[in-house]
Biotite code that builds the C-alpha atoms (Angstrom):
import biotite.structure as struc

atoms = struc.array([
    struc.Atom([-10.308, 22.576, -3.876], chain_id="A", res_id=1, res_name="MET", atom_name="CA", element="C"),
    struc.Atom([-7.474, 20.095, -4.453], chain_id="A", res_id=2, res_name="ILE", atom_name="CA", element="C"),
    struc.Atom([-8.645, 18.183, -7.856], chain_id="A", res_id=3, res_name="GLN", atom_name="CA", element="C"),
    struc.Atom([-7.153, 14.715, -8.740], chain_id="A", res_id=4, res_name="VAL", atom_name="CA", element="C"),
    struc.Atom([-7.863, 13.504, -12.179], chain_id="A", res_id=5, res_name="ASN", atom_name="CA", element="C"),
    struc.Atom([-6.483, 10.216, -13.158], chain_id="A", res_id=6, res_name="ASN", atom_name="CA", element="C"),
    struc.Atom([-3.626, 10.353, -11.090], chain_id="A", res_id=7, res_name="LEU", atom_name="CA", element="C"),
    struc.Atom([-1.398, 7.283, -10.979], chain_id="A", res_id=8, res_name="SER", atom_name="CA", element="C"),
    struc.Atom([1.925, 7.153, -10.290], chain_id="A", res_id=9, res_name="LYS", atom_name="CA", element="C"),
    struc.Atom([4.135, 3.819, -11.645], chain_id="A", res_id=10, res_name="LYS", atom_name="CA", element="C"),
    struc.Atom([8.003, 2.461, -10.412], chain_id="A", res_id=11, res_name="TYR", atom_name="CA", element="C"),
    struc.Atom([9.638, -0.446, -12.479], chain_id="A", res_id=12, res_name="ASN", atom_name="CA", element="C"),
    struc.Atom([5.818, -1.079, -14.161], chain_id="A", res_id=13, res_name="GLU", atom_name="CA", element="C"),
    struc.Atom([4.726, -1.894, -10.444], chain_id="A", res_id=14, res_name="VAL", atom_name="CA", element="C"),
    struc.Atom([1.400, 1.371, -10.111], chain_id="A", res_id=15, res_name="THR", atom_name="CA", element="C"),
    struc.Atom([1.575, 2.271, -6.796], chain_id="A", res_id=16, res_name="VAL", atom_name="CA", element="C"),
    struc.Atom([-1.178, 5.210, -6.230], chain_id="A", res_id=17, res_name="LEU", atom_name="CA", element="C"),
    struc.Atom([-4.223, 5.058, -9.231], chain_id="A", res_id=18, res_name="ASN", atom_name="CA", element="C"),
    struc.Atom([-6.771, 7.694, -8.614], chain_id="A", res_id=19, res_name="ILE", atom_name="CA", element="C"),
    struc.Atom([-9.374, 8.043, -11.124], chain_id="A", res_id=20, res_name="GLU", atom_name="CA", element="C"),
    struc.Atom([-10.430, 11.460, -9.480], chain_id="A", res_id=21, res_name="THR", atom_name="CA", element="C"),
    struc.Atom([-11.215, 13.222, -6.048], chain_id="A", res_id=22, res_name="LEU", atom_name="CA", element="C"),
    struc.Atom([-11.833, 16.087, -5.040], chain_id="A", res_id=23, res_name="GLU", atom_name="CA", element="C"),
    struc.Atom([-11.024, 17.456, -1.732], chain_id="A", res_id=24, res_name="ILE", atom_name="CA", element="C"),
    struc.Atom([-13.598, 21.237, -1.170], chain_id="A", res_id=25, res_name="PRO", atom_name="CA", element="C"),
    struc.Atom([-12.097, 24.288, 0.792], chain_id="A", res_id=26, res_name="GLN", atom_name="CA", element="C"),
    struc.Atom([-12.228, 23.913, 4.426], chain_id="A", res_id=27, res_name="GLY", atom_name="CA", element="C"),
    struc.Atom([-12.446, 20.730, 5.039], chain_id="A", res_id=28, res_name="GLN", atom_name="CA", element="C"),
    struc.Atom([-10.169, 19.016, 7.339], chain_id="A", res_id=29, res_name="SER", atom_name="CA", element="C"),
    struc.Atom([-9.623, 15.070, 5.483], chain_id="A", res_id=30, res_name="PHE", atom_name="CA", element="C"),
    struc.Atom([-7.438, 12.053, 6.595], chain_id="A", res_id=31, res_name="GLY", atom_name="CA", element="C"),
    struc.Atom([-6.126, 9.990, 4.544], chain_id="A", res_id=32, res_name="LEU", atom_name="CA", element="C"),
    struc.Atom([-5.486, 6.373, 6.513], chain_id="A", res_id=33, res_name="VAL", atom_name="CA", element="C"),
    struc.Atom([-3.992, 2.781, 4.870], chain_id="A", res_id=34, res_name="GLY", atom_name="CA", element="C"),
    struc.Atom([-1.522, -0.033, 5.440], chain_id="A", res_id=35, res_name="ASN", atom_name="CA", element="C"),
    struc.Atom([2.191, 0.652, 4.379], chain_id="A", res_id=36, res_name="ASN", atom_name="CA", element="C"),
    struc.Atom([2.656, 0.441, 1.564], chain_id="A", res_id=37, res_name="GLY", atom_name="CA", element="C"),
    struc.Atom([-0.954, 1.537, 0.401], chain_id="A", res_id=38, res_name="ALA", atom_name="CA", element="C"),
    struc.Atom([0.155, 5.095, -1.320], chain_id="A", res_id=39, res_name="GLY", atom_name="CA", element="C"),
    struc.Atom([-0.733, 7.283, 1.511], chain_id="A", res_id=40, res_name="LYS", atom_name="CA", element="C"),
    struc.Atom([3.198, 9.088, 1.276], chain_id="A", res_id=41, res_name="THR", atom_name="CA", element="C"),
    struc.Atom([3.278, 8.882, -2.524], chain_id="A", res_id=42, res_name="THR", atom_name="CA", element="C"),
    struc.Atom([0.135, 11.139, -1.834], chain_id="A", res_id=43, res_name="PHE", atom_name="CA", element="C"),
    struc.Atom([0.897, 13.652, -0.627], chain_id="A", res_id=44, res_name="PHE", atom_name="CA", element="C"),
    struc.Atom([5.054, 13.968, -2.748], chain_id="A", res_id=45, res_name="SER", atom_name="CA", element="C"),
    struc.Atom([2.803, 14.366, -5.526], chain_id="A", res_id=46, res_name="LEU", atom_name="CA", element="C"),
    struc.Atom([0.426, 16.774, -4.379], chain_id="A", res_id=47, res_name="LEU", atom_name="CA", element="C"),
    struc.Atom([3.859, 18.656, -2.750], chain_id="A", res_id=48, res_name="LEU", atom_name="CA", element="C"),
    struc.Atom([5.619, 18.293, -6.628], chain_id="A", res_id=49, res_name="ASP", atom_name="CA", element="C"),
    struc.Atom([8.320, 16.069, -5.045], chain_id="A", res_id=50, res_name="LEU", atom_name="CA", element="C"),
    struc.Atom([7.820, 12.995, -7.521], chain_id="A", res_id=51, res_name="ILE", atom_name="CA", element="C"),
    struc.Atom([6.009, 13.732, -11.231], chain_id="A", res_id=52, res_name="GLN", atom_name="CA", element="C"),
    struc.Atom([2.754, 11.283, -11.631], chain_id="A", res_id=53, res_name="PRO", atom_name="CA", element="C"),
    struc.Atom([3.378, 8.938, -14.191], chain_id="A", res_id=54, res_name="SER", atom_name="CA", element="C"),
    struc.Atom([-0.649, 10.124, -15.465], chain_id="A", res_id=55, res_name="THR", atom_name="CA", element="C"),
    struc.Atom([-2.784, 12.594, -14.590], chain_id="A", res_id=56, res_name="GLY", atom_name="CA", element="C"),
    struc.Atom([-2.818, 15.859, -12.025], chain_id="A", res_id=57, res_name="ASN", atom_name="CA", element="C"),
    struc.Atom([-3.135, 17.482, -9.082], chain_id="A", res_id=58, res_name="ILE", atom_name="CA", element="C"),
    struc.Atom([-4.521, 20.926, -8.835], chain_id="A", res_id=59, res_name="VAL", atom_name="CA", element="C"),
    struc.Atom([-4.077, 23.209, -6.038], chain_id="A", res_id=60, res_name="ASN", atom_name="CA", element="C"),
    struc.Atom([-7.037, 26.171, -5.681], chain_id="A", res_id=61, res_name="ASN", atom_name="CA", element="C"),
    struc.Atom([-6.617, 26.292, -9.920], chain_id="A", res_id=62, res_name="GLY", atom_name="CA", element="C"),
    struc.Atom([-2.865, 25.678, -10.120], chain_id="A", res_id=63, res_name="VAL", atom_name="CA", element="C"),
    struc.Atom([-1.575, 22.184, -11.391], chain_id="A", res_id=64, res_name="GLU", atom_name="CA", element="C"),
    struc.Atom([0.782, 21.175, -8.756], chain_id="A", res_id=65, res_name="VAL", atom_name="CA", element="C"),
    struc.Atom([3.467, 19.378, -11.514], chain_id="A", res_id=66, res_name="SER", atom_name="CA", element="C"),
    struc.Atom([3.650, 22.566, -14.615], chain_id="A", res_id=67, res_name="THR", atom_name="CA", element="C"),
    struc.Atom([3.174, 25.742, -11.768], chain_id="A", res_id=68, res_name="SER", atom_name="CA", element="C"),
    struc.Atom([4.973, 26.637, -7.940], chain_id="A", res_id=69, res_name="GLU", atom_name="CA", element="C"),
    struc.Atom([1.870, 28.951, -7.295], chain_id="A", res_id=70, res_name="ASN", atom_name="CA", element="C"),
    struc.Atom([0.731, 26.677, -4.872], chain_id="A", res_id=71, res_name="TRP", atom_name="CA", element="C"),
    struc.Atom([3.426, 27.435, -2.579], chain_id="A", res_id=72, res_name="LYS", atom_name="CA", element="C"),
    struc.Atom([2.635, 30.981, -1.357], chain_id="A", res_id=73, res_name="PRO", atom_name="CA", element="C"),
    struc.Atom([-0.613, 29.484, 0.139], chain_id="A", res_id=74, res_name="PHE", atom_name="CA", element="C"),
    struc.Atom([0.774, 25.391, 0.856], chain_id="A", res_id=75, res_name="THR", atom_name="CA", element="C"),
    struc.Atom([2.810, 24.446, 4.168], chain_id="A", res_id=76, res_name="ALA", atom_name="CA", element="C"),
    struc.Atom([3.733, 20.796, 4.691], chain_id="A", res_id=77, res_name="SER", atom_name="CA", element="C"),
    struc.Atom([5.139, 18.755, 7.079], chain_id="A", res_id=78, res_name="PHE", atom_name="CA", element="C"),
    struc.Atom([6.345, 15.023, 5.938], chain_id="A", res_id=79, res_name="LEU", atom_name="CA", element="C"),
    struc.Atom([8.981, 13.921, 8.050], chain_id="A", res_id=80, res_name="ASP", atom_name="CA", element="C"),
    struc.Atom([12.278, 15.112, 9.459], chain_id="A", res_id=81, res_name="GLU", atom_name="CA", element="C"),
    struc.Atom([13.900, 15.775, 6.098], chain_id="A", res_id=82, res_name="SER", atom_name="CA", element="C"),
    struc.Atom([12.187, 19.256, 5.879], chain_id="A", res_id=83, res_name="PHE", atom_name="CA", element="C"),
    struc.Atom([14.305, 20.152, 8.405], chain_id="A", res_id=84, res_name="LEU", atom_name="CA", element="C"),
    struc.Atom([17.522, 22.494, 8.004], chain_id="A", res_id=85, res_name="ILE", atom_name="CA", element="C"),
    struc.Atom([19.472, 20.224, 10.295], chain_id="A", res_id=86, res_name="GLY", atom_name="CA", element="C"),
    struc.Atom([22.333, 22.579, 10.950], chain_id="A", res_id=87, res_name="TYR", atom_name="CA", element="C"),
    struc.Atom([20.046, 25.561, 12.252], chain_id="A", res_id=88, res_name="LEU", atom_name="CA", element="C"),
    struc.Atom([18.594, 25.698, 15.757], chain_id="A", res_id=89, res_name="THR", atom_name="CA", element="C"),
    struc.Atom([14.951, 25.851, 16.303], chain_id="A", res_id=90, res_name="PRO", atom_name="CA", element="C"),
    struc.Atom([14.639, 29.567, 16.281], chain_id="A", res_id=91, res_name="GLU", atom_name="CA", element="C"),
    struc.Atom([16.174, 30.133, 13.558], chain_id="A", res_id=92, res_name="GLU", atom_name="CA", element="C"),
    struc.Atom([14.708, 27.497, 11.688], chain_id="A", res_id=93, res_name="TYR", atom_name="CA", element="C"),
    struc.Atom([11.229, 29.083, 12.937], chain_id="A", res_id=94, res_name="PHE", atom_name="CA", element="C"),
    struc.Atom([12.483, 32.685, 11.540], chain_id="A", res_id=95, res_name="TYR", atom_name="CA", element="C"),
    struc.Atom([14.201, 31.593, 8.212], chain_id="A", res_id=96, res_name="PHE", atom_name="CA", element="C"),
    struc.Atom([10.412, 29.991, 7.380], chain_id="A", res_id=97, res_name="ILE", atom_name="CA", element="C"),
    struc.Atom([9.160, 32.922, 8.553], chain_id="A", res_id=98, res_name="GLY", atom_name="CA", element="C"),
    struc.Atom([11.324, 35.158, 5.978], chain_id="A", res_id=99, res_name="ASP", atom_name="CA", element="C"),
    struc.Atom([10.454, 32.571, 3.018], chain_id="A", res_id=100, res_name="LEU", atom_name="CA", element="C"),
    struc.Atom([6.885, 33.305, 3.706], chain_id="A", res_id=101, res_name="ARG", atom_name="CA", element="C"),
    struc.Atom([6.838, 37.502, 4.900], chain_id="A", res_id=102, res_name="GLY", atom_name="CA", element="C"),
    struc.Atom([7.018, 36.989, 8.574], chain_id="A", res_id=103, res_name="GLN", atom_name="CA", element="C"),
    struc.Atom([8.661, 39.213, 11.032], chain_id="A", res_id=104, res_name="ASN", atom_name="CA", element="C"),
    struc.Atom([10.088, 38.416, 13.570], chain_id="A", res_id=105, res_name="LYS", atom_name="CA", element="C"),
    struc.Atom([7.426, 39.303, 16.420], chain_id="A", res_id=106, res_name="ALA", atom_name="CA", element="C"),
    struc.Atom([5.416, 37.772, 14.013], chain_id="A", res_id=107, res_name="ASP", atom_name="CA", element="C"),
    struc.Atom([7.153, 34.362, 14.716], chain_id="A", res_id=108, res_name="ILE", atom_name="CA", element="C"),
    struc.Atom([7.338, 35.328, 18.200], chain_id="A", res_id=109, res_name="ASP", atom_name="CA", element="C"),
    struc.Atom([3.607, 35.651, 18.487], chain_id="A", res_id=110, res_name="ALA", atom_name="CA", element="C"),
    struc.Atom([3.198, 32.127, 17.160], chain_id="A", res_id=111, res_name="LEU", atom_name="CA", element="C"),
    struc.Atom([5.774, 29.991, 19.015], chain_id="A", res_id=112, res_name="LEU", atom_name="CA", element="C"),
    struc.Atom([3.830, 32.169, 22.432], chain_id="A", res_id=113, res_name="SER", atom_name="CA", element="C"),
    struc.Atom([0.352, 30.462, 21.438], chain_id="A", res_id=114, res_name="LYS", atom_name="CA", element="C"),
    struc.Atom([2.049, 26.938, 21.509], chain_id="A", res_id=115, res_name="HIS", atom_name="CA", element="C"),
    struc.Atom([4.493, 27.635, 24.404], chain_id="A", res_id=116, res_name="GLU", atom_name="CA", element="C"),
    struc.Atom([2.704, 23.802, 25.283], chain_id="A", res_id=117, res_name="ASP", atom_name="CA", element="C"),
    struc.Atom([2.885, 22.117, 22.632], chain_id="A", res_id=118, res_name="PHE", atom_name="CA", element="C"),
    struc.Atom([6.614, 22.714, 22.775], chain_id="A", res_id=119, res_name="PHE", atom_name="CA", element="C"),
    struc.Atom([6.444, 21.872, 26.690], chain_id="A", res_id=120, res_name="ASN", atom_name="CA", element="C"),
    struc.Atom([9.866, 23.070, 27.191], chain_id="A", res_id=121, res_name="GLY", atom_name="CA", element="C"),
    struc.Atom([11.299, 21.012, 25.291], chain_id="A", res_id=122, res_name="GLU", atom_name="CA", element="C"),
    struc.Atom([11.946, 22.683, 22.050], chain_id="A", res_id=123, res_name="ILE", atom_name="CA", element="C"),
    struc.Atom([12.983, 26.720, 22.629], chain_id="A", res_id=124, res_name="LEU", atom_name="CA", element="C"),
    struc.Atom([15.978, 28.692, 24.585], chain_id="A", res_id=125, res_name="LYS", atom_name="CA", element="C"),
    struc.Atom([18.044, 25.097, 24.866], chain_id="A", res_id=126, res_name="ASN", atom_name="CA", element="C"),
    struc.Atom([20.780, 25.648, 21.801], chain_id="A", res_id=127, res_name="LYS", atom_name="CA", element="C"),
    struc.Atom([20.281, 22.349, 20.609], chain_id="A", res_id=128, res_name="LYS", atom_name="CA", element="C"),
    struc.Atom([20.635, 22.107, 16.985], chain_id="A", res_id=129, res_name="TYR", atom_name="CA", element="C"),
    struc.Atom([17.458, 20.542, 15.034], chain_id="A", res_id=130, res_name="LEU", atom_name="CA", element="C"),
    struc.Atom([19.306, 17.763, 13.926], chain_id="A", res_id=131, res_name="ARG", atom_name="CA", element="C"),
    struc.Atom([20.081, 17.244, 17.168], chain_id="A", res_id=132, res_name="ASP", atom_name="CA", element="C"),
    struc.Atom([16.655, 17.380, 18.820], chain_id="A", res_id=133, res_name="LEU", atom_name="CA", element="C"),
    struc.Atom([14.619, 13.543, 19.233], chain_id="A", res_id=134, res_name="SER", atom_name="CA", element="C"),
    struc.Atom([12.041, 12.382, 16.105], chain_id="A", res_id=135, res_name="LYS", atom_name="CA", element="C"),
    struc.Atom([9.289, 13.607, 18.268], chain_id="A", res_id=136, res_name="GLY", atom_name="CA", element="C"),
    struc.Atom([10.288, 17.486, 18.689], chain_id="A", res_id=137, res_name="ASN", atom_name="CA", element="C"),
    struc.Atom([11.986, 17.201, 15.034], chain_id="A", res_id=138, res_name="GLN", atom_name="CA", element="C"),
    struc.Atom([8.025, 16.809, 14.909], chain_id="A", res_id=139, res_name="LYS", atom_name="CA", element="C"),
    struc.Atom([6.703, 19.310, 17.056], chain_id="A", res_id=140, res_name="LYS", atom_name="CA", element="C"),
    struc.Atom([8.994, 21.684, 14.757], chain_id="A", res_id=141, res_name="VAL", atom_name="CA", element="C"),
    struc.Atom([7.412, 21.016, 11.461], chain_id="A", res_id=142, res_name="GLY", atom_name="CA", element="C"),
    struc.Atom([4.516, 20.941, 12.656], chain_id="A", res_id=143, res_name="ILE", atom_name="CA", element="C"),
    struc.Atom([4.900, 24.523, 13.521], chain_id="A", res_id=144, res_name="ILE", atom_name="CA", element="C"),
    struc.Atom([6.661, 25.685, 11.402], chain_id="A", res_id=145, res_name="ALA", atom_name="CA", element="C"),
    struc.Atom([3.644, 24.438, 8.804], chain_id="A", res_id=146, res_name="THR", atom_name="CA", element="C"),
    struc.Atom([1.778, 27.450, 10.186], chain_id="A", res_id=147, res_name="LEU", atom_name="CA", element="C"),
    struc.Atom([3.770, 29.947, 9.457], chain_id="A", res_id=148, res_name="ILE", atom_name="CA", element="C"),
    struc.Atom([1.975, 32.562, 7.434], chain_id="A", res_id=149, res_name="GLY", atom_name="CA", element="C"),
    struc.Atom([-1.310, 31.429, 7.722], chain_id="A", res_id=150, res_name="ASN", atom_name="CA", element="C"),
    struc.Atom([-1.702, 28.402, 5.231], chain_id="A", res_id=151, res_name="PRO", atom_name="CA", element="C"),
    struc.Atom([-4.775, 27.955, 3.348], chain_id="A", res_id=152, res_name="LYS", atom_name="CA", element="C"),
    struc.Atom([-3.531, 24.137, 2.448], chain_id="A", res_id=153, res_name="VAL", atom_name="CA", element="C"),
    struc.Atom([-1.869, 22.053, 5.701], chain_id="A", res_id=154, res_name="VAL", atom_name="CA", element="C"),
    struc.Atom([-0.318, 19.253, 4.899], chain_id="A", res_id=155, res_name="ILE", atom_name="CA", element="C"),
    struc.Atom([0.879, 16.662, 7.252], chain_id="A", res_id=156, res_name="LEU", atom_name="CA", element="C"),
    struc.Atom([2.250, 12.869, 6.663], chain_id="A", res_id=157, res_name="ASP", atom_name="CA", element="C"),
    struc.Atom([1.524, 11.119, 9.947], chain_id="A", res_id=158, res_name="GLU", atom_name="CA", element="C"),
    struc.Atom([2.210, 13.772, 12.542], chain_id="A", res_id=159, res_name="PRO", atom_name="CA", element="C"),
    struc.Atom([1.264, 12.052, 15.492], chain_id="A", res_id=160, res_name="PHE", atom_name="CA", element="C"),
    struc.Atom([3.986, 9.445, 15.020], chain_id="A", res_id=161, res_name="ALA", atom_name="CA", element="C"),
    struc.Atom([6.205, 9.534, 18.213], chain_id="A", res_id=162, res_name="ASN", atom_name="CA", element="C"),
    struc.Atom([4.347, 12.187, 20.091], chain_id="A", res_id=163, res_name="LEU", atom_name="CA", element="C"),
    struc.Atom([3.658, 11.673, 23.738], chain_id="A", res_id=164, res_name="ASP", atom_name="CA", element="C"),
    struc.Atom([0.123, 11.159, 24.658], chain_id="A", res_id=165, res_name="PRO", atom_name="CA", element="C"),
    struc.Atom([-0.024, 14.813, 26.298], chain_id="A", res_id=166, res_name="THR", atom_name="CA", element="C"),
    struc.Atom([1.308, 16.644, 22.574], chain_id="A", res_id=167, res_name="THR", atom_name="CA", element="C"),
    struc.Atom([-0.641, 13.949, 20.328], chain_id="A", res_id=168, res_name="VAL", atom_name="CA", element="C"),
    struc.Atom([-4.077, 15.420, 22.517], chain_id="A", res_id=169, res_name="ASN", atom_name="CA", element="C"),
    struc.Atom([-2.752, 18.953, 22.018], chain_id="A", res_id=170, res_name="ARG", atom_name="CA", element="C"),
    struc.Atom([-2.520, 18.333, 18.346], chain_id="A", res_id=171, res_name="LEU", atom_name="CA", element="C"),
    struc.Atom([-5.450, 17.613, 18.275], chain_id="A", res_id=172, res_name="LYS", atom_name="CA", element="C"),
    struc.Atom([-6.370, 20.475, 19.320], chain_id="A", res_id=173, res_name="LYS", atom_name="CA", element="C"),
    struc.Atom([-4.404, 22.933, 16.770], chain_id="A", res_id=174, res_name="ILE", atom_name="CA", element="C"),
    struc.Atom([-6.201, 20.358, 13.717], chain_id="A", res_id=175, res_name="ILE", atom_name="CA", element="C"),
    struc.Atom([-9.549, 21.226, 15.311], chain_id="A", res_id=176, res_name="LYS", atom_name="CA", element="C"),
    struc.Atom([-8.524, 24.884, 15.763], chain_id="A", res_id=177, res_name="GLU", atom_name="CA", element="C"),
    struc.Atom([-7.759, 25.099, 12.341], chain_id="A", res_id=178, res_name="LEU", atom_name="CA", element="C"),
    struc.Atom([-10.222, 23.051, 10.724], chain_id="A", res_id=179, res_name="ALA", atom_name="CA", element="C"),
    struc.Atom([-12.594, 25.818, 11.974], chain_id="A", res_id=180, res_name="GLU", atom_name="CA", element="C"),
    struc.Atom([-11.456, 27.962, 9.342], chain_id="A", res_id=181, res_name="ASP", atom_name="CA", element="C"),
    struc.Atom([-13.896, 27.026, 6.558], chain_id="A", res_id=182, res_name="PRO", atom_name="CA", element="C"),
    struc.Atom([-10.737, 28.588, 4.186], chain_id="A", res_id=183, res_name="GLU", atom_name="CA", element="C"),
    struc.Atom([-8.961, 26.552, 5.282], chain_id="A", res_id=184, res_name="VAL", atom_name="CA", element="C"),
    struc.Atom([-8.168, 22.745, 4.225], chain_id="A", res_id=185, res_name="THR", atom_name="CA", element="C"),
    struc.Atom([-5.913, 20.495, 6.092], chain_id="A", res_id=186, res_name="ILE", atom_name="CA", element="C"),
    struc.Atom([-4.869, 16.841, 4.955], chain_id="A", res_id=187, res_name="LEU", atom_name="CA", element="C"),
    struc.Atom([-3.538, 14.144, 7.452], chain_id="A", res_id=188, res_name="VAL", atom_name="CA", element="C"),
    struc.Atom([-2.463, 11.173, 6.353], chain_id="A", res_id=189, res_name="SER", atom_name="CA", element="C"),
    struc.Atom([-2.024, 9.033, 9.569], chain_id="A", res_id=190, res_name="SER", atom_name="CA", element="C"),
    struc.Atom([-1.940, 4.764, 10.747], chain_id="A", res_id=191, res_name="HIS", atom_name="CA", element="C"),
    struc.Atom([-3.945, 5.723, 14.044], chain_id="A", res_id=192, res_name="ASP", atom_name="CA", element="C"),
    struc.Atom([-7.758, 5.657, 13.123], chain_id="A", res_id=193, res_name="LEU", atom_name="CA", element="C"),
    struc.Atom([-8.809, 6.526, 16.458], chain_id="A", res_id=194, res_name="ILE", atom_name="CA", element="C"),
    struc.Atom([-6.527, 9.836, 15.678], chain_id="A", res_id=195, res_name="HIS", atom_name="CA", element="C"),
    struc.Atom([-7.680, 10.622, 12.609], chain_id="A", res_id=196, res_name="THR", atom_name="CA", element="C"),
    struc.Atom([-11.409, 10.202, 12.559], chain_id="A", res_id=197, res_name="VAL", atom_name="CA", element="C"),
    struc.Atom([-11.031, 12.346, 15.113], chain_id="A", res_id=198, res_name="GLU", atom_name="CA", element="C"),
    struc.Atom([-9.876, 15.259, 14.274], chain_id="A", res_id=199, res_name="VAL", atom_name="CA", element="C"),
    struc.Atom([-10.865, 14.700, 10.503], chain_id="A", res_id=200, res_name="CYS", atom_name="CA", element="C"),
    struc.Atom([-14.244, 15.388, 8.749], chain_id="A", res_id=201, res_name="GLU", atom_name="CA", element="C"),
    struc.Atom([-14.160, 12.803, 6.019], chain_id="A", res_id=202, res_name="ARG", atom_name="CA", element="C"),
    struc.Atom([-11.814, 9.799, 6.134], chain_id="A", res_id=203, res_name="ILE", atom_name="CA", element="C"),
    struc.Atom([-10.701, 8.461, 2.560], chain_id="A", res_id=204, res_name="VAL", atom_name="CA", element="C"),
    struc.Atom([-8.770, 4.870, 3.534], chain_id="A", res_id=205, res_name="ALA", atom_name="CA", element="C"),
    struc.Atom([-6.200, 3.976, 0.667], chain_id="A", res_id=206, res_name="LEU", atom_name="CA", element="C"),
    struc.Atom([-5.488, -0.188, -0.578], chain_id="A", res_id=207, res_name="ASN", atom_name="CA", element="C"),
    struc.Atom([-2.473, -0.938, -3.179], chain_id="A", res_id=208, res_name="LYS", atom_name="CA", element="C"),
    struc.Atom([-2.943, 2.352, -4.332], chain_id="A", res_id=209, res_name="GLY", atom_name="CA", element="C"),
    struc.Atom([-6.507, 2.518, -5.066], chain_id="A", res_id=210, res_name="GLU", atom_name="CA", element="C"),
    struc.Atom([-9.096, 4.361, -2.619], chain_id="A", res_id=211, res_name="ILE", atom_name="CA", element="C"),
    struc.Atom([-11.658, 1.921, -1.313], chain_id="A", res_id=212, res_name="VAL", atom_name="CA", element="C"),
    struc.Atom([-13.323, 4.023, 1.105], chain_id="A", res_id=213, res_name="LYS", atom_name="CA", element="C"),
    struc.Atom([-14.456, 7.704, 0.845], chain_id="A", res_id=214, res_name="ASP", atom_name="CA", element="C"),
    struc.Atom([-16.783, 7.936, 3.975], chain_id="A", res_id=215, res_name="ILE", atom_name="CA", element="C"),
    struc.Atom([-17.889, 11.313, 5.967], chain_id="A", res_id=216, res_name="GLN", atom_name="CA", element="C"),
    struc.Atom([-17.231, 10.864, 9.837], chain_id="A", res_id=217, res_name="THR", atom_name="CA", element="C"),
    struc.Atom([-19.927, 9.630, 12.106], chain_id="A", res_id=218, res_name="SER", atom_name="CA", element="C"),
    struc.Atom([-19.817, 7.178, 15.000], chain_id="A", res_id=219, res_name="LYS", atom_name="CA", element="C"),
    struc.Atom([-19.488, 4.570, 13.314], chain_id="A", res_id=220, res_name="GLU", atom_name="CA", element="C"),
    struc.Atom([-16.943, 5.866, 11.325], chain_id="A", res_id=221, res_name="THR", atom_name="CA", element="C"),
    struc.Atom([-14.180, 4.403, 13.729], chain_id="A", res_id=222, res_name="LEU", atom_name="CA", element="C"),
    struc.Atom([-16.120, 0.922, 13.547], chain_id="A", res_id=223, res_name="GLN", atom_name="CA", element="C"),
    struc.Atom([-16.119, 0.743, 10.086], chain_id="A", res_id=224, res_name="GLU", atom_name="CA", element="C"),
    struc.Atom([-12.901, 0.826, 9.156], chain_id="A", res_id=225, res_name="LEU", atom_name="CA", element="C"),
    struc.Atom([-11.347, -0.554, 12.028], chain_id="A", res_id=226, res_name="GLU", atom_name="CA", element="C"),
    struc.Atom([-13.385, -3.424, 10.630], chain_id="A", res_id=227, res_name="THR", atom_name="CA", element="C"),
    struc.Atom([-12.430, -3.072, 6.799], chain_id="A", res_id=228, res_name="PHE", atom_name="CA", element="C"),
    struc.Atom([-8.526, -3.469, 8.226], chain_id="A", res_id=229, res_name="PHE", atom_name="CA", element="C"),
    struc.Atom([-8.665, -6.041, 10.645], chain_id="A", res_id=230, res_name="ALA", atom_name="CA", element="C"),
    struc.Atom([-9.890, -8.198, 7.543], chain_id="A", res_id=231, res_name="VAL", atom_name="CA", element="C"),
])
């Protein structure tokens, strides 16, 4: 379970995130939506201890993320291309992450083989550095890297952006398969309401850093969100 307690983040006295309480149960597929500046990436950055909260804390499966690194072995994330190592090839990067997560070359090769269609022949064995790949292909590498080592918490920020329709559909399949594991918690933030509603069983909407909607996904969820953001 991920627990948020009296969490806030301020920059120059401007509050960009303010969440009094939020619980994300283990095994839930959780979607975070909102306009630009709503606080989605700030929340994920706090969850990953990339920035420090102004007040409060986040507890990831019993570990307060800002005071201990014991959450890292079971948590994986991809926020943007800054998570990659540009001077490595995709294969080198996958093996590097695998080594960090106690996976051998055979483990990684099996994972890459499983998701070969997701790469669409554009990633592996092309002898390109990550820095020379397109934004979409960099994202493909980052997303699959989060699956290395079978993490229990997977965090993806705007995973559908810069991907072609075929890859988006393949990614939705990957997320849905992850969601079938009751031990895996998935957090997805996105501007795309349709895709997020399709893959997440719960949707939280942020506006100016505060929770304004908390919905269990149903047939009416997309229309409710579209109506809210149309105002």
